[in-house]
PAKOLTOR-955674 format. One record per residue: chain; x, y, z of N, C-alpha, C in turn. Coordinates in Angstrom, 2 decimals. Layout:
BEGIN
+------+---------+---------+---------+---------+---------+---------+---------+---------+---------+
| unit |     nc1 |     nc2 |     nc3 |    cac1 |    cac2 |    cac3 |     cc1 |     cc2 |     cc3 |
+------+---------+---------+---------+---------+---------+---------+---------+---------+---------+
|    A |       X |       Y |       Z |       X |       Y |       Z |       X |       Y |       Z |
...
+------+---------+---------+---------+---------+---------+---------+---------+---------+---------+
***
This chain:
BEGIN
+------+---------+---------+---------+---------+---------+---------+---------+---------+---------+
| unit |     nc1 |     nc2 |     nc3 |    cac1 |    cac2 |    cac3 |     cc1 |     cc2 |     cc3 |
+------+---------+---------+---------+---------+---------+---------+---------+---------+---------+
|    A |   96.30 |    1.60 |  249.66 |   96.37 |    0.91 |  247.91 |   96.52 |   -0.65 |  248.25 |
|    A |   95.95 |   -1.03 |  247.06 |   95.90 |   -2.74 |  247.05 |   94.80 |   -3.44 |  247.86 |
|    A |   94.33 |   -2.91 |  248.81 |   93.37 |   -3.52 |  249.45 |   93.87 |   -4.98 |  250.38 |
|    A |   93.37 |   -5.68 |  251.17 |   93.16 |   -6.77 |  251.77 |   94.01 |   -7.90 |  250.86 |
|    A |   94.81 |   -8.71 |  251.33 |   94.97 |   -9.88 |  250.54 |   93.92 |  -10.96 |  250.75 |
|    A |   93.79 |  -11.65 |  249.55 |   92.72 |  -12.75 |  249.30 |   93.17 |  -13.64 |  250.29 |
|    A |   92.24 |  -14.60 |  250.30 |   92.36 |  -15.76 |  251.27 |   93.21 |  -16.73 |  250.53 |
|    A |   93.97 |  -17.66 |  251.16 |   95.05 |  -18.28 |  250.73 |   94.43 |  -19.43 |  249.83 |
|    A |   95.10 |  -19.74 |  248.76 |   94.60 |  -21.08 |  248.02 |   95.85 |  -21.92 |  247.74 |
|    A |   95.48 |  -23.09 |  247.29 |   96.64 |  -24.13 |  247.04 |   97.64 |  -24.06 |  245.72 |
|    A |   98.67 |  -24.30 |  245.52 |   99.37 |  -24.71 |  244.48 |   98.33 |  -25.22 |  243.24 |
|    A |   97.67 |  -26.25 |  243.61 |   96.81 |  -27.00 |  242.86 |   95.76 |  -26.06 |  242.12 |
|    A |   95.16 |  -25.11 |  242.84 |   94.21 |  -24.29 |  242.28 |   95.17 |  -23.15 |  241.45 |
|    A |   96.23 |  -22.74 |  241.72 |   96.80 |  -21.86 |  241.04 |   97.40 |  -22.33 |  239.85 |
|    A |   97.64 |  -23.74 |  239.60 |   98.10 |  -24.29 |  238.65 |   96.99 |  -24.52 |  237.67 |
|    A |   95.85 |  -24.26 |  237.83 |   94.58 |  -24.40 |  236.91 |   94.53 |  -23.19 |  236.05 |
|    A |   95.23 |  -22.42 |  236.48 |   95.21 |  -20.83 |  235.62 |   95.98 |  -20.86 |  234.65 |
|    A |   95.87 |  -20.78 |  233.22 |   96.80 |  -20.85 |  232.20 |   97.18 |  -19.29 |  231.74 |
|    A |   98.11 |  -18.60 |  232.49 |   98.41 |  -17.32 |  232.07 |   99.77 |  -17.64 |  231.15 |
|    A |   99.49 |  -16.73 |  229.71 |  100.48 |  -16.62 |  228.80 |  100.64 |  -15.33 |  228.18 |
|    A |  101.82 |  -15.35 |  227.80 |  102.39 |  -14.02 |  226.93 |  101.62 |  -14.21 |  225.48 |
|    A |  101.02 |  -12.84 |  225.02 |  100.73 |  -12.83 |  223.54 |  101.05 |  -11.57 |  222.99 |
|    A |  100.95 |  -11.39 |  221.60 |  101.24 |  -10.18 |  221.31 |   99.86 |   -9.70 |  220.48 |
|    A |   99.76 |   -8.34 |  220.91 |   98.39 |   -7.65 |  220.56 |   98.55 |   -7.54 |  219.16 |
|    A |   97.86 |   -8.10 |  218.21 |   97.99 |   -7.80 |  216.79 |   97.13 |   -6.61 |  216.34 |
|    A |   95.43 |   -6.79 |  216.75 |   94.74 |   -5.46 |  216.47 |   93.83 |   -5.33 |  217.58 |
|    A |   93.26 |   -3.78 |  217.74 |   92.44 |   -3.55 |  218.98 |   91.44 |   -3.01 |  217.73 |
|    A |   90.24 |   -3.51 |  218.02 |   88.94 |   -3.04 |  217.11 |   88.05 |   -2.42 |  217.87 |
|    A |   86.82 |   -1.79 |  217.72 |   86.18 |   -1.28 |  218.58 |   84.97 |   -1.91 |  218.47 |
|    A |   83.92 |   -2.17 |  219.46 |   82.90 |   -2.89 |  219.43 |   81.69 |   -1.95 |  219.73 |
|    A |   81.12 |   -1.62 |  218.42 |   80.06 |   -0.56 |  218.31 |   78.97 |   -0.63 |  219.19 |
|    A |   78.58 |   -1.61 |  219.39 |   77.56 |   -2.00 |  220.53 |   77.76 |   -1.56 |  221.87 |
|    A |   79.11 |   -1.32 |  222.40 |   79.32 |   -1.36 |  223.77 |   80.16 |    0.02 |  223.90 |
|    A |   79.79 |    1.02 |  225.08 |   80.68 |    1.99 |  225.36 |   82.01 |    1.76 |  225.97 |
|    A |   82.08 |    0.30 |  226.54 |   83.59 |   -0.05 |  226.83 |   84.18 |   -0.70 |  226.24 |
|    A |   83.66 |   -1.75 |  225.56 |   84.46 |   -2.87 |  225.10 |   85.12 |   -2.51 |  223.55 |
|    A |   86.56 |   -3.15 |  223.46 |   87.25 |   -3.31 |  222.56 |   87.59 |   -4.77 |  222.18 |
|    A |   87.74 |   -5.00 |  221.07 |   88.28 |   -6.52 |  220.71 |   89.67 |   -6.42 |  220.41 |
|    A |   90.29 |   -7.36 |  221.15 |   92.07 |   -7.54 |  221.04 |   92.01 |   -8.81 |  219.98 |
|    A |   92.70 |   -8.80 |  219.07 |   93.29 |  -10.35 |  218.41 |   94.85 |  -10.34 |  218.80 |
|    A |   94.62 |  -11.44 |  219.49 |   96.14 |  -11.85 |  220.22 |   96.54 |  -13.03 |  219.56 |
|    A |   98.04 |  -12.75 |  219.52 |   98.73 |  -13.75 |  218.92 |   99.67 |  -14.72 |  219.80 |
|    A |   99.11 |  -15.99 |  220.22 |   99.59 |  -16.69 |  221.16 |  100.60 |  -17.40 |  220.53 |
|    A |  101.18 |  -17.52 |  219.62 |  102.27 |  -18.60 |  218.61 |  101.42 |  -19.67 |  217.82 |
|    A |  101.18 |  -20.45 |  218.88 |  100.34 |  -21.81 |  218.43 |   98.77 |  -21.37 |  217.81 |
|    A |   98.43 |  -20.33 |  218.43 |   96.84 |  -19.93 |  218.33 |   96.87 |  -18.54 |  218.32 |
|    A |   95.35 |  -17.97 |  218.03 |   95.20 |  -16.83 |  217.89 |   93.74 |  -16.86 |  218.86 |
|    A |   93.69 |  -15.77 |  219.61 |   92.27 |  -15.66 |  220.25 |   91.94 |  -13.90 |  220.10 |
|    A |   90.39 |  -13.82 |  220.14 |   89.87 |  -12.64 |  220.47 |   89.26 |  -12.75 |  221.87 |
|    A |   89.83 |  -11.40 |  222.13 |   89.50 |  -11.15 |  223.76 |   89.03 |   -9.80 |  223.77 |
|    A |   87.93 |   -9.71 |  224.52 |   87.26 |   -8.58 |  224.80 |   87.82 |   -7.90 |  226.16 |
|    A |   88.04 |   -6.58 |  225.91 |   88.53 |   -5.83 |  227.15 |   87.72 |   -4.36 |  227.42 |
|    A |   87.24 |   -4.08 |  228.37 |   86.84 |   -2.98 |  228.91 |   87.43 |   -1.71 |  229.01 |
|    A |   88.11 |   -1.25 |  228.02 |   89.10 |   -0.22 |  228.26 |   89.04 |    1.21 |  227.53 |
|    A |   87.55 |    1.14 |  226.79 |   87.65 |    2.55 |  225.92 |   87.52 |    3.67 |  226.61 |
|    A |   86.85 |    3.47 |  227.99 |   86.89 |    4.66 |  228.80 |   88.41 |    4.94 |  229.69 |
|    A |   89.34 |    3.99 |  229.57 |   90.47 |    4.08 |  230.43 |   91.60 |    4.72 |  229.51 |
|    A |   91.36 |    4.79 |  228.18 |   92.46 |    5.14 |  227.27 |   91.84 |    6.27 |  226.35 |
|    A |   92.78 |    7.25 |  225.88 |   92.15 |    8.04 |  224.64 |   92.24 |    7.29 |  223.38 |
|    A |   93.26 |    6.63 |  223.39 |   93.49 |    5.91 |  222.07 |   93.91 |    4.43 |  222.36 |
|    A |   93.07 |    3.62 |  222.63 |   93.11 |    2.31 |  222.74 |   94.14 |    1.52 |  221.52 |
|    A |   94.26 |    1.96 |  220.69 |   95.01 |    1.10 |  219.69 |   96.75 |    1.41 |  219.75 |
|    A |   97.01 |    2.12 |  220.97 |   98.30 |    2.33 |  221.43 |   98.80 |    1.15 |  221.77 |
|    A |   98.09 |    0.11 |  222.20 |   99.03 |   -1.08 |  222.51 |   98.92 |   -2.21 |  221.77 |
|    A |   98.58 |   -1.99 |  220.38 |   98.97 |   -2.63 |  219.35 |  100.40 |   -3.00 |  219.25 |
|    A |  100.76 |   -4.02 |  218.99 |  102.05 |   -4.74 |  218.82 |  102.79 |   -4.90 |  220.23 |
|    A |  102.13 |   -4.57 |  221.28 |  102.84 |   -4.97 |  222.76 |  102.32 |   -6.23 |  223.33 |
|    A |  103.45 |   -6.85 |  224.03 |  103.15 |   -8.36 |  224.44 |  102.38 |   -7.76 |  225.79 |
|    A |  101.67 |   -8.60 |  226.56 |  101.06 |   -8.67 |  227.77 |  100.53 |   -9.89 |  228.16 |
|    A |  100.24 |  -10.08 |  229.39 |   99.86 |  -11.55 |  229.95 |   98.44 |  -11.75 |  229.85 |
|    A |   98.04 |  -12.82 |  229.67 |   96.29 |  -13.01 |  229.11 |   96.21 |  -14.56 |  230.11 |
|    A |   94.88 |  -14.88 |  230.63 |   94.39 |  -15.98 |  230.97 |   93.90 |  -16.63 |  229.78 |
|    A |   94.06 |  -17.68 |  229.24 |   93.65 |  -18.49 |  228.32 |   92.88 |  -19.31 |  228.47 |
|    A |   92.82 |  -19.84 |  229.51 |   91.93 |  -21.09 |  229.83 |   90.30 |  -20.73 |  230.64 |
|    A |   89.80 |  -19.54 |  230.27 |   88.51 |  -19.03 |  230.71 |   87.52 |  -19.41 |  229.81 |
|    A |   86.36 |  -19.98 |  230.27 |   85.10 |  -20.67 |  229.27 |   85.04 |  -19.18 |  228.43 |
|    A |   84.72 |  -19.42 |  227.17 |   84.39 |  -18.41 |  226.16 |   83.14 |  -17.81 |  226.85 |
|    A |   82.99 |  -16.25 |  226.64 |   81.77 |  -15.55 |  227.18 |   81.53 |  -14.67 |  226.07 |
|    A |   80.19 |  -14.50 |  225.75 |   79.69 |  -13.68 |  224.92 |   79.27 |  -12.31 |  225.53 |
|    A |   79.83 |  -11.36 |  224.86 |   79.63 |   -9.84 |  225.45 |   79.00 |   -9.20 |  224.32 |
|    A |   78.00 |   -8.10 |  224.42 |   77.85 |   -7.26 |  223.00 |   77.88 |   -7.85 |  221.96 |
|    A |   77.06 |   -9.18 |  221.81 |   77.06 |   -9.91 |  220.35 |   78.56 |  -10.23 |  220.09 |
|    A |   79.60 |  -10.42 |  220.76 |   81.04 |  -10.84 |  220.46 |   81.41 |  -11.76 |  221.34 |
|    A |   82.41 |  -12.78 |  221.00 |   82.69 |  -13.83 |  221.82 |   84.13 |  -13.52 |  222.31 |
|    A |   84.34 |  -13.54 |  223.74 |   85.74 |  -13.32 |  224.08 |   86.38 |  -14.93 |  224.66 |
|    A |   87.42 |  -15.02 |  224.30 |   88.24 |  -16.30 |  224.52 |   89.40 |  -16.19 |  225.25 |
|    A |   88.93 |  -15.51 |  226.48 |   90.02 |  -15.08 |  227.25 |   90.33 |  -13.95 |  228.49 |
|    A |   91.14 |  -13.65 |  229.14 |   91.20 |  -12.30 |  229.79 |   92.15 |  -11.71 |  229.70 |
|    A |   92.42 |  -10.22 |  229.47 |   93.77 |   -9.64 |  229.73 |   94.23 |   -9.45 |  231.07 |
|    A |   95.36 |   -9.72 |  231.83 |   96.02 |   -9.70 |  232.87 |   96.65 |   -8.15 |  233.05 |
|    A |   95.57 |   -7.21 |  233.70 |   96.35 |   -5.99 |  233.65 |   96.29 |   -5.51 |  235.13 |
|    A |   97.01 |   -4.63 |  235.52 |   97.35 |   -4.04 |  236.74 |   96.77 |   -2.73 |  236.84 |
|    A |   95.91 |   -2.36 |  238.11 |   95.23 |   -1.36 |  238.39 |   93.52 |   -1.05 |  238.58 |
|    A |   93.35 |   -1.83 |  237.69 |   91.80 |   -1.88 |  237.81 |   91.16 |   -1.95 |  239.22 |
|    A |   91.23 |   -2.92 |  239.95 |   90.86 |   -3.30 |  241.26 |   91.17 |   -2.25 |  242.16 |
|    A |   92.24 |   -1.36 |  242.05 |   92.34 |   -0.30 |  242.93 |   91.97 |    0.81 |  242.32 |
|    A |   90.95 |    1.14 |  241.48 |   90.49 |    2.26 |  240.97 |   91.53 |    3.30 |  240.20 |
|    A |   92.75 |    2.36 |  239.66 |   93.77 |    3.41 |  238.99 |   93.76 |    3.15 |  237.74 |
|    A |   93.94 |    4.12 |  236.73 |   93.97 |    3.40 |  235.34 |   94.89 |    2.51 |  235.01 |
|    A |   94.38 |    1.37 |  234.60 |   94.96 |    0.18 |  234.24 |   96.36 |    0.27 |  233.32 |
|    A |   96.98 |   -0.68 |  234.03 |   98.13 |   -0.76 |  232.69 |   98.24 |   -2.26 |  232.42 |
|    A |   99.26 |   -2.44 |  231.13 |   99.29 |   -3.91 |  230.77 |  100.47 |   -4.63 |  231.82 |
|    A |  100.15 |   -5.74 |  232.17 |  101.00 |   -6.58 |  232.82 |  101.74 |   -7.25 |  231.70 |
|    A |  103.15 |   -6.93 |  231.72 |  104.17 |   -7.01 |  230.41 |  105.15 |   -7.67 |  230.99 |
|    A |  106.02 |   -8.57 |  229.93 |  107.31 |   -9.20 |  230.18 |  108.26 |   -8.16 |  230.26 |
|    A |  109.40 |   -8.28 |  230.93 |  110.30 |   -7.17 |  231.14 |  111.30 |   -6.98 |  229.70 |
|    A |  110.97 |   -8.00 |  228.87 |  111.64 |   -8.27 |  227.33 |  110.74 |   -9.28 |  226.69 |
|    A |  110.98 |   -8.92 |  225.51 |  110.10 |   -9.91 |  224.42 |  110.73 |  -11.25 |  224.59 |
|    A |  109.44 |  -12.29 |  224.60 |  109.66 |  -13.59 |  224.88 |  108.66 |  -13.96 |  223.86 |
|    A |  108.78 |  -15.32 |  223.42 |  108.12 |  -16.21 |  222.53 |  106.72 |  -16.18 |  222.94 |
|    A |  105.73 |  -15.73 |  221.79 |  104.39 |  -15.82 |  222.00 |  103.89 |  -17.18 |  222.35 |
|    A |  103.18 |  -17.15 |  223.70 |  102.53 |  -18.37 |  224.08 |  103.43 |  -19.07 |  225.39 |
|    A |  104.51 |  -18.25 |  225.52 |  105.32 |  -18.40 |  227.06 |  104.41 |  -18.40 |  227.95 |
|    A |  104.33 |  -19.02 |  229.15 |  103.40 |  -19.26 |  230.40 |  104.07 |  -18.47 |  231.33 |
|    A |  103.08 |  -18.25 |  231.88 |  103.64 |  -17.54 |  233.39 |  103.32 |  -18.65 |  234.52 |
|    A |  104.09 |  -18.27 |  235.33 |  104.02 |  -19.29 |  236.70 |  105.32 |  -19.95 |  237.13 |
+------+---------+---------+---------+---------+---------+---------+---------+---------+---------+
***
C-alpha cells in the first residue's frame, strides 16, 4: 500500500504549495458531469469554488458540508464541465485505490490556517 516514495524535492519547491484549512459550506451537483461536485469553501479572508470528483466515491456527497479539510489554494484556475475550479481538495487514499477521505485537522482551527 502506498506505492514507492516519489523523488526528493527541495524545501523551496514545497514552500511554493499553499495548503490551507477551509470549511466546506456547500456541496452542489454538477449536472454535466458524472463525477464532479462543486464545493464552496470558506478560507476566512476569501471563499473559493473547488470542483471535486467524488460523486462515485460517496453515496451522499453532502455529508462533508460543515467539515474542515485541507486544500491547495494556489493552483491555476481550471475549467471543467463548464465550471471553474479554484483549487484542489487535499484528500487521502485516491492514489492508492481506496475510497478517499478528507485530510482534516485534529481539532477546529481558524479557516485559512496554513499547513506546513
